N, C-alpha and C positions, 0 to 999 in steps of 0.2 A: 686416468678418467677425469672428464670437468664434470662437474657436478653444478648443479643451480636447485635450488627449495623456493617451491610456491609455498605461500603462506597467504590464509586467507584472514584477514583483521574485518570483524564483524560489527558494524554499528547500526544502531536503530533510531538513537534518540537525535533531534533536531534542539538546537541550545536556543532558548530566545531571553530576553533581557530579565525576567524573572524567575524562570526554573525550565529544568528540562521536561519536553515532553513526549512520551515513547508513545506514537499510535500504532507503529508496524513493528515488526521486529522477523529476526531470520536466524533459523537452526544454524549451529554450528556446523564446520566443514573441517578434514582434515587437513592436514599438512599434506604435500607431496614434496620428496627427493626425487631427482631423476640425473641417470650421467645425460650428457652432450648426446643428441641423436635418439635418446629412447622419448617412449610416447608417453604424455601424464594420461591419468583417468578424466571422464568429463568430471565437471564437477556442476551440480545442479542445486538450486537454491531452494526451500521451502521457508514456510513461516505463515505469516498471516497478509503478508502484502497482495499485490498483484503482479508488480513487478518487481525485479531485483536491476539495478545499474551497479556497473564496479570499475575502477580504476586500476591500472598497473603501475607501479611506480619503477618499473623495471624489464623494457621491452628487450633487453638483450636477452632475456630465458626464450624469448618466442611465440610469447603471447603477446595480441595488440594492446594499447595504452587504456581501453578502454569498451565498454561492450555494453549490454542489456542481455538478462536471462543467462541460460545454461552458459557455462563455457564449454567450449568441447573440446575433446580429447586435442594435444599438439604436440609436434614433436621439439622437445628441448633443444635449447641452443646456448653456446658458451664457446667465445673467440677468447676466453682468456685461460689463463694455466689453473687458477684458483677458483675455489667455488665461488659463486653468485646466489645473493638472494633476493626474492622481489617480494613485495607486499602487494597485495590484490583486496581494496577495501570494497564490500559493498554494501550501499545502501537500499534498502526496501523502499519504497515508493507507492502509492496509490495509483492505480491508473487514469489519466486524465477520462475516463467514460468511466460514468458510476457502474458501481457493482451491484448497486440494488436500484428499483423502482417503486415508488411511494403513488398508491392507488387511493384517493378519496372515494368512500361509499356514503352517498349522501342520505340513505336511509335509516343507517345502521350505525352512522355517528364515529365511522372509524377509519383508520386508513392502512391498508395492507402495504406490508413491506415484502417485496420480491425479489429475492436473488436473482438476476438477469442471467445469470452462467444457468442454472439448475431450471429456472421455471419454477420456482416451489415458493410459495409462501412462510416467511422466516418470523413474522409477527403479525400483530395486529394491534394496533395501538388506538386506545381510546379517545377522540378530541370531542370540539366541543358542538353542537347540534348544526345538521346540513354541510357539513364539509365540501366546499364546492371548485376550490382553486388551490393551486400548491406555486411556491416560490422556492429556489435554493440558493443558499447563503453562496458568497463566491469563494468561499473555501470548502463546502460541502459538507461543513460542519452541522447544519442546522436548515430543518425542512419548516418553513412557514404553511400554515393552513390556515384559510378562509374559511372561517365557518360564517355561512350565509345566515340562519336562523339564529344565532346566539350574537351577532355582532362582534365577533373573537376572532382574534390569529392565536391557533395552539403554535408554540416553538416547539420542535421534536427534535430532541441530540440525536444523531446519526448514528453515535457509536453506541448508544444504549437504547434507542426506539425506545426512548420515552418522553414526553412532555414536559420542557423544563421552564415552560411559560406559558401565560394565557394572556394575553393583552385585547383591552377592550379598545375598538374603533366606530367607524359608524354603521348605521344600517346596511344591511344587505354586503358586506367585502365578497369580491370576486377575483 
């Protein structure tokens, strides 16, 4: 019987010039060994990411070279007389669509953080007086809140939902 081994190697960190930063993760999954013609079990990824992309280094096992989300059950293939192995590398990523909405409250001087999947308020962040407008950093790591009555901008870290800086600006920013 011809066999193959499906092995999922899981990585969560991206390297930067100074350090490795892990903002999302994926839970481990087990290896699968099947004879040619056998059906694999589906592989569902879970963790702290919104999307899981994967790549397969050996399509001879019957699995596509890459995909997104769950690996559906597939029929194992092997056209050789020897066992073959494939490594599936999984990368957890945040979706292009924000997972949270940030809503300023002008009277209470706060910003509500709402999980867009559940429509639940997950945090309330105190900011300057009269929060009026918001802007999101290109990488989504910061929310900039224009505080119209205190002439400041509060900078919220989206990973912690905490104000990390307050910047003095001209009068009545919005």
